[in-house]
TORMAR-106157 format. One record per residue: x, y, z of N, C-alpha, C in turn. Coordinates in Angstrom, 2 decimals. Atoms other than C-alpha are relative to their C-alpha. Last residue first. Layout:
SITE     n.xx     n.yy     n.zz    ca.xx    ca.yy    ca.zz     c.xx     c.yy     c.zz
SITE        X        Y        Z        X        Y        Z        X        Y        Z
...
END
This chain:
SITE     n.xx     n.yy     n.zz    ca.xx    ca.yy    ca.zz     c.xx     c.yy     c.zz
SITE    -1.38    -0.52     0.04    32.31    21.66    -9.22     0.23     0.82    -1.24
SITE    -0.61     0.05     1.34    28.62    21.15    -8.55     1.36     0.66     0.03
SITE    -0.83     1.16     0.29    27.84    20.53    -4.89     0.76     0.09    -1.32
SITE    -0.94     0.40    -1.08    26.37    23.61    -3.20     0.98    -1.10    -0.40
SITE    -0.68    -1.13    -0.65    24.56    25.48    -5.97     1.11    -0.43     0.92
SITE    -0.81    -0.65     1.03    23.70    22.44    -8.09     0.81     1.16     0.61
SITE    -1.19     0.82     0.21    22.59    20.60    -4.94     0.89     0.61    -1.07
SITE    -0.88    -0.16    -1.18    20.26    23.46    -4.03     1.27    -0.83    -0.16
SITE    -0.62    -1.33     0.06    18.86    23.47    -7.59     0.94     0.23     1.19
SITE    -1.03     0.03     1.04    18.27    19.71    -7.52     0.71     1.35    -0.07
SITE    -1.11     0.82    -0.52    16.43    19.97    -4.20     1.14    -0.03    -1.01
SITE    -0.70    -0.80    -1.00    14.27    22.82    -5.53     1.21    -0.75     0.57
SITE    -0.75    -1.06     0.70    13.37    20.85    -8.65     0.80     0.86     0.99
SITE    -1.10     0.61     0.74    12.40    17.78    -6.62     0.86     1.06    -0.68
SITE    -0.98     0.46    -0.99    10.31    19.80    -4.16     1.22    -0.61    -0.70
SITE    -0.66    -1.19    -0.54     8.54    21.60    -7.00     1.07    -0.36     1.02
SITE    -1.03    -0.47     0.93     7.82    18.29    -8.75     0.74     1.22     0.53
SITE     0.58    -0.84     1.05     5.99    16.85    -5.76     1.14     0.61    -0.83
SITE     0.24    -1.33    -0.59     7.75    14.00    -4.02    -0.69     0.84    -1.07
SITE     1.43    -0.01    -0.31     7.94    10.28    -4.85    -0.34     1.27     0.80
SITE     0.71    -0.97     0.82    11.33    10.90    -6.51    -1.51    -0.02     0.25
SITE     1.32     0.44     0.42    13.53     9.26    -3.90    -0.66     1.09    -0.85
SITE     0.97    -1.09     0.01    17.27     9.55    -3.38    -1.35    -0.58    -0.39
SITE     1.29     0.20     0.65    19.65     6.74    -2.44    -0.86     1.24     0.17
SITE     1.12    -0.53    -0.79    23.33     6.99    -1.62    -1.26    -0.13    -0.84
SITE     1.31    -0.23     0.61    26.32     4.99    -2.84    -0.97     0.64     0.98
SITE    -0.13    -0.96     1.10    30.06     4.90    -2.16    -1.34     0.42    -0.59
SITE    -0.46    -1.32    -0.46    29.79     3.29     1.30     0.12     1.05    -1.10
SITE     0.92    -1.05     0.43    27.63     0.41     0.14     0.48     1.40     0.27
SITE     0.41     0.23     1.38    30.13    -2.46     0.21    -0.92     1.10    -0.52
SITE    -1.03    -0.54     0.90    31.75    -1.08     3.35    -0.41    -0.13    -1.46
SITE     0.27    -1.40     0.33    28.47    -1.76     5.17     1.04     0.64    -0.92
SITE    -1.29    -0.66    -0.23    29.09    -5.55     4.99    -0.17     1.46    -0.42
SITE    -0.54     0.83    -1.07    25.63    -7.10     5.35     1.37     0.54     0.40
SITE    -1.00     1.02     0.32    24.46    -4.18     3.24     0.41    -0.80     1.23
SITE     0.68     1.13     0.62    21.26    -2.15     3.54     0.94    -1.18    -0.27
SITE     0.90     0.61    -0.99    22.64     0.38     6.03    -0.72    -1.23    -0.55
SITE    -0.76     0.98    -0.79    25.51     1.03     3.59    -0.88    -0.69     1.04
SITE     0.35     1.38     0.34    22.95     2.64     1.28     0.75    -1.03     0.83
SITE    -1.25     0.73     0.23    23.08     6.03     2.96    -0.32    -1.48    -0.27
SITE    -0.17     1.12    -0.92    19.67     7.64     2.47     1.34    -0.67    -0.30
SITE    -0.25     1.25     0.72    19.39    11.07     0.91     0.22    -1.08     1.05
SITE    -0.16     1.28    -0.70    17.92    14.26     2.33     0.23    -1.12    -1.00
SITE     0.53     1.09     0.80    18.43    17.75     0.94     0.27    -1.30     0.76
SITE     1.44     0.06    -0.25    18.93    20.96     2.92    -0.70    -1.05    -0.84
SITE     0.71    -0.17     1.27    22.35    21.66     1.40    -1.51     0.02     0.21
SITE    -0.52    -1.10     0.82    24.60    22.17     4.41    -0.80     0.30    -1.26
SITE    -0.43    -1.19    -0.75    23.11    20.12     7.24     0.32     1.20    -0.89
SITE     1.06    -0.50    -0.86    21.10    17.53     5.31     0.40     1.34     0.62
SITE     1.17    -0.41     0.79    23.54    17.05     2.45    -1.08     0.63     0.88
SITE    -0.33    -1.27     0.65    26.54    17.00     4.80    -1.20     0.52    -0.78
SITE     0.02    -1.01    -1.07    24.92    14.26     6.91     0.32     1.38    -0.56
SITE     1.41    -0.28    -0.32    24.21    12.29     3.74    -0.12     1.03     1.11
SITE     0.58    -0.77     1.09    27.84    12.60     2.62    -1.45     0.37     0.30
SITE    -0.56    -1.36    -0.06    29.18    11.50     6.00    -0.61     0.88    -1.08
SITE     0.58    -0.64    -1.18    26.84     8.49     5.99     0.48     1.45     0.11
SITE     1.39    -0.37     0.26    27.76     7.56     2.42    -0.65     0.71     1.18
SITE     0.91     1.13     0.24    31.49     7.58     3.03    -1.41     0.52    -0.17
SITE    -0.59     1.26    -0.43    34.56     9.79     3.41    -0.85    -1.22    -0.34
SITE     0.30     0.35    -1.39    33.18    12.72     1.44     0.47    -1.42     0.29
SITE    -1.08     0.02    -0.96    34.87    14.06    -1.68    -0.31    -0.31     1.45
SITE     0.11    -1.17    -0.86    32.06    15.18    -3.96     0.89    -0.06     1.24
SITE    -0.60    -1.20     0.61    32.89    12.85    -6.85     0.02     1.22     0.94
SITE    -1.43    -0.22    -0.20    32.28     9.93    -4.45     0.59     1.22    -0.71
SITE    -0.25    -1.34    -0.56    28.49    10.26    -4.29     1.49     0.36     0.04
SITE    -1.33     0.03    -0.59    27.67     7.33    -6.60     0.32     1.42     0.46
SITE    -1.09    -0.72     0.64    23.94     7.40    -7.18     1.32    -0.25     0.73
SITE    -1.27     0.18    -0.69    20.89     5.27    -6.44     1.09     0.69    -0.81
SITE    -1.10    -0.12     0.95    17.45     6.46    -7.55     1.29    -0.10     0.82
SITE    -1.31    -0.38    -0.53    14.37     5.38    -5.63     1.02     0.06    -1.13
SITE    -0.11    -1.46     0.09    10.78     5.33    -6.84     1.26     0.50     0.70
SITE    -0.14    -0.60    -1.32    10.95     1.65    -7.68    -0.04     1.52    -0.15
SITE     0.77     0.76    -0.98    10.27    -0.71   -10.57     0.09     0.54     1.41
SITE     1.30     0.43     0.52    13.04     0.73   -12.69    -0.70    -0.78     1.10
SITE     1.03     0.25    -1.00    16.09     2.78   -11.76    -1.29    -0.40    -0.70
SITE     1.37     0.15     0.51    19.34     2.92   -13.73    -0.99    -0.38     1.11
SITE     0.24     1.37     0.42    22.42     4.06   -11.78    -1.46    -0.14    -0.43
SITE     1.34     0.49    -0.33    23.30     7.74   -11.66    -0.16    -1.41    -0.54
SITE     0.18     1.15     0.87    26.91     8.93   -11.57    -1.29    -0.63     0.46
SITE     0.08     1.36    -0.52    26.50    12.28    -9.84     0.05    -1.02    -1.13
SITE    -1.27     0.69     0.11    27.71    15.56   -11.30     0.03    -1.40     0.59
SITE    -0.78    -0.34    -1.19    24.98    18.09   -10.50     1.38    -0.66    -0.06
SITE    -0.49    -1.37     0.19    23.67    17.78   -14.06     0.84     0.46     1.19
SITE    -1.08     0.05     0.99    23.42    14.00   -13.62     0.61     1.39    -0.19
SITE    -1.15     0.61    -0.67    21.41    14.50   -10.43     1.19    -0.10    -0.94
SITE    -0.56    -0.96    -0.94    19.07    16.90   -12.23     1.24    -0.53     0.69
SITE    -0.70    -1.01     0.80    18.55    14.54   -15.15     0.65     1.05     0.90
SITE    -1.16     0.61     0.65    17.74    11.71   -12.75     0.78     1.04    -0.80
SITE    -1.05     0.30    -0.96    15.49    13.83   -10.53     1.24    -0.56    -0.68
SITE    -0.45    -1.23    -0.64    13.41    15.44   -13.25     1.18    -0.29     0.93
SITE    -0.80    -0.74     0.98    13.23    12.21   -15.25     0.54     1.30     0.60
SITE    -1.30     0.67     0.10    12.08    10.28   -12.17     0.90     0.75    -0.98
SITE    -0.78    -0.39    -1.18     9.35    12.86   -11.62     1.38    -0.66    -0.01
SITE    -0.36    -1.41     0.14     8.07    12.43   -15.17     0.86     0.46     1.17
SITE    -1.00    -0.08     1.07     8.20     8.63   -14.91     0.45     1.44    -0.19
SITE    -1.31     0.43    -0.50     6.45     8.77   -11.53     1.08     0.08    -1.07
SITE    -0.47    -0.96    -1.00     3.55    10.84   -12.88     1.40    -0.37     0.50
SITE    -0.37    -1.20     0.74     3.10     8.66   -15.97     0.60     1.05     0.94
SITE    -1.21     0.31     0.76     3.14     5.51   -13.82     0.49     1.23    -0.76
SITE    -1.10     0.14    -0.96     0.65     6.97   -11.36     1.31    -0.25    -0.73
SITE    -0.39    -1.34    -0.42    -1.61     8.11   -14.22     1.17    -0.04     0.98
SITE    -0.56    -0.65     1.17    -1.72     4.64   -15.75     0.52     1.39     0.37
SITE    -1.33     0.56     0.18    -2.22     3.09   -12.32     0.71     0.61    -1.21
SITE    -0.85    -0.43    -1.12    -5.16     5.36   -11.52     1.44    -0.45    -0.22
SITE    -0.55    -1.32     0.32    -6.62     4.81   -15.01     0.88     0.53     1.12
SITE    -1.27     0.16     0.71    -7.01     1.13   -14.16     0.66     1.34    -0.31
SITE     0.11     0.39     1.42    -9.74     2.09   -11.69     1.40    -0.12    -0.63
SITE    -0.25    -1.13     0.90    -9.06     2.08    -7.95    -0.10    -0.47    -1.46
SITE     1.04    -0.04     1.03   -10.67    -0.87    -6.13     0.18     1.18    -0.96
SITE    -0.22     1.10     0.94    -7.46    -1.54    -4.20    -1.07    -0.08    -1.09
SITE    -1.07    -0.35     0.93    -7.80     1.88    -2.61     0.22    -1.08    -1.05
SITE     0.55    -0.98     0.95   -11.15     0.96    -1.05     1.05     0.33    -1.06
SITE     0.96     0.72     0.83    -9.68    -2.18     0.55    -0.62     0.92    -1.04
SITE    -0.75     0.83     0.94    -6.70    -0.20     1.79    -0.94    -0.73    -0.94
SITE    -0.54    -0.91     1.02    -9.00     2.41     3.35     0.79    -0.79    -1.05
SITE     1.12    -0.41     0.85   -10.91    -0.35     5.17     0.49     0.91    -1.13
SITE     0.39     1.18     0.77    -7.67    -1.85     6.48    -1.14     0.34    -0.96
SITE    -1.00     0.16     1.06    -6.42     1.59     7.53    -0.34    -1.21    -0.87
SITE     0.24    -0.99     1.07    -9.66     2.21     9.43     1.01    -0.12    -1.14
SITE     1.14     0.33     0.84    -9.20    -1.15    11.26    -0.27     1.06    -1.07
SITE     1.26    -0.63    -0.42    -5.76    -0.39    12.60    -1.11    -0.26    -1.02
SITE     0.14    -1.23     0.78    -3.11    -2.91    11.68    -1.36     0.59     0.34
SITE     1.18    -0.10     0.86    -2.41    -5.46    14.38     0.06     1.31    -0.77
SITE     1.04     0.77    -0.65     0.40    -6.72    16.58    -1.23    -0.02    -0.89
SITE     1.33    -0.60     0.02     3.18    -5.63    14.28    -0.98    -0.90     0.73
SITE     0.00    -1.41     0.39     6.92    -6.17    14.35    -1.35     0.68     0.17
SITE    -0.80    -0.80    -0.92     7.48    -9.45    16.21    -0.04     1.49    -0.31
SITE     0.43     0.27    -1.38     4.70   -11.50    14.62     0.75     0.86     1.01
SITE     1.22    -0.76    -0.27     5.44    -9.87    11.27    -0.45    -0.17     1.44
SITE    -0.37    -1.40    -0.20     8.99   -11.23    11.31    -1.22     0.84     0.38
SITE    -0.78    -0.08    -1.24     7.77   -14.79    11.81     0.37     1.44     0.31
SITE     0.92     0.16    -1.14     5.03   -14.43     9.18     0.74     0.10     1.33
SITE     0.82    -1.22    -0.08     7.49   -13.05     6.63    -0.91    -0.08     1.22
SITE    -0.83    -1.07    -0.54     9.92   -15.88     7.34    -0.76     1.30     0.16
SITE    -0.34     0.30    -1.39     7.24   -18.54     6.83     0.80     1.13     0.63
SITE     0.40    -1.13    -0.85     5.91   -16.91     3.65     0.37    -0.21     1.46
SITE    -0.68    -1.22     0.43     7.81   -19.21     1.28    -0.36     1.20     0.88
SITE    -1.44     0.16    -0.24     6.89   -22.46     3.06     0.79     1.23    -0.44
SITE    -0.42    -0.17    -1.40     3.29   -21.25     3.28     1.50    -0.13     0.23
SITE     0.20     1.21    -0.79     2.88   -20.91    -0.51     0.56     0.18     1.41
SITE    -0.94     1.06     0.39     2.86   -17.32    -1.70    -0.34    -1.25     0.80
SITE     0.72     1.15     0.51     0.86   -14.11    -1.41     1.02    -1.00    -0.53
SITE    -0.95     0.89     0.66     2.28   -11.39     0.78    -0.78    -1.24    -0.42
SITE     0.30     1.41     0.03     0.15    -8.49     1.87     1.15    -0.74    -0.66
SITE    -0.18     0.64     1.30     0.20    -4.83     2.70    -0.31    -1.47     0.10
SITE     1.08     0.95     0.25    -0.06    -2.34     5.51     0.19    -0.56    -1.40
SITE    -0.46     1.36    -0.25     2.87    -0.49     6.96    -1.15    -1.00    -0.10
SITE     1.17     0.76    -0.43     1.06     2.84     7.00     0.36    -1.42     0.34
SITE     0.18    -0.06    -1.44     4.34     4.74     6.96    -1.19    -0.81     0.49
SITE    -1.21     0.35    -0.74     4.34     5.48     3.29    -0.25     0.17     1.48
SITE     0.40     0.10    -1.41     0.78     5.68     1.98     1.19    -0.44     0.86
SITE    -0.66    -1.11    -0.71     1.64     6.86    -1.51    -0.43     0.06     1.46
SITE     0.99    -1.03    -0.28    -0.90     4.46    -3.05     0.56     1.17     0.81
SITE     0.99    -0.16     1.06     1.34     1.96    -4.83    -0.95     1.18     0.24
SITE    -0.60    -0.39     1.28     4.40     2.32    -2.61    -1.06     0.31    -1.05
SITE    -0.87    -1.17    -0.12     2.84     2.35     0.84     0.52     0.48    -1.33
SITE     0.83    -1.20     0.00     0.00     0.00     0.00     0.87     1.26     0.00
END
């Protein structure tokens, strides 16, 4: 629900698979969530009845926003990795001279006013992700353009 209907934070969804494949999901769920609130369940059920045009428009909207962010990040000087099936864009931050992804993300927040996620938090060995950060384009176009402009001002060499 979070990704398809812009309901980040709701933590409501489903997994459909044979029991032997969902075993791990069920174990984790038992320790993370007791129950999802009833109004959120009703809202999810309504959202799932959206017409096909919703998905067409969502895809068109995300493709336009992805283009804004990807082209902007390239103009700033990032090496941008291809992004499909997600509203995240991963980039190599090393051209900007920070020790690692965490240091770069802290600089972005404090000095540029832009948030990125350090990818090392997703790696078993954090060193493997230290050169990469993740941006998202599930924001309004004005926010994306403003973030790109601030990065152009503060980061571009």
